[in-house]
N, C-alpha and C positions, 0 to 999 in steps of 0.2 A: 386717466389711469383706470384700468379695468379692475373688476372685483378681485380677480386672481392676482394681479400685480399688487393691489393694495394688501391682500392677505399675505403675500410673500414679504412685502415690505414690513408689515406689522410683526410677522414672525421673526424676521431678522432683527428688528428693533427690540423686541422682547428678549431675544437671545443676547443682544449686546448689553441690555440693562442687567440681566442676570449675571453675565460675565463680569461686568464692572462691579456689581455688588459683591460677588464672591472674591474677586481680586482685592478689593478694598478691605475685605474682612481678613485677609491673610497677614500673618506676621511679616512675611517677606516684603509685602507692599509697604508696610509702615517702616521697616528697616531701611528700605531704599529711600523713602521720604526723609528719614533721619539723616542719611548720608548726603542727600541733596542739600539739606539745611546746613550741615557741617561744612560742605563745600562752599556755601554762600557766605560764610563768615568772612568779614574783611581781614586780610592778612597783612602783616608788616611787609613793607617793600613793594606792595602792589600799588598801582596808580588808582587813586580814589577821587580824582577830580578836585572839586573845591570843598569836599566834605571835611568838617572839623573833627578834631580828636574826639570831642563829645558825641558827635553824630555817629562816628565810626564805632565808638564804644557802645552806644545805644543799639546800633545795628547788630554788633557782635552778640550782645546780651539777648536780643530778640531771637536771633538765629540759634543760639545755644539753647535757650528755653524751649523753642519749638522743636529742635532736634531731640531734646530730652523727653518732651511730651510724645513724640513719635515713637521713640524707643520704648517708652512705658506702654503705649498702645500695642506695640508689637509683642511685648512680653505677656499680655493677657489675651492674645488672639487664640481662638479655638482652632484656627486653621493656620498651622505654623508655616507652611510653604505655599508656593504658588499652586493654583488649581490648574491641573492639566486640561488642555482643550478637550480630550476625549471624555473627561469627567463631565465637563459642561455639556457635551453632546449627549451623553447618557442621561444626565439630569433632564435635559430638554426633551428627550424622547419619551421619558416617563410622564412628564406633565402634560 
């Protein structure tokens, strides 16, 4: 790898780290995470293999607790919505 290629790789890597950090700071990110945990709750009538009622109940409680924690995190976010790619580009060009 040449020095130029390495420089470009590192710039791209830094941009992705910044993008991920800003995305994970947004309320929209945490709201989506909450929805994913809500969707992961075991539901009546679904096939659950050999899971017992107690195991399903424990899983439901864990998913519910995690979804509530994600919604709480979303509610205190300083960045309510997704960060647009042009904002990331502008931030990156300034640094």
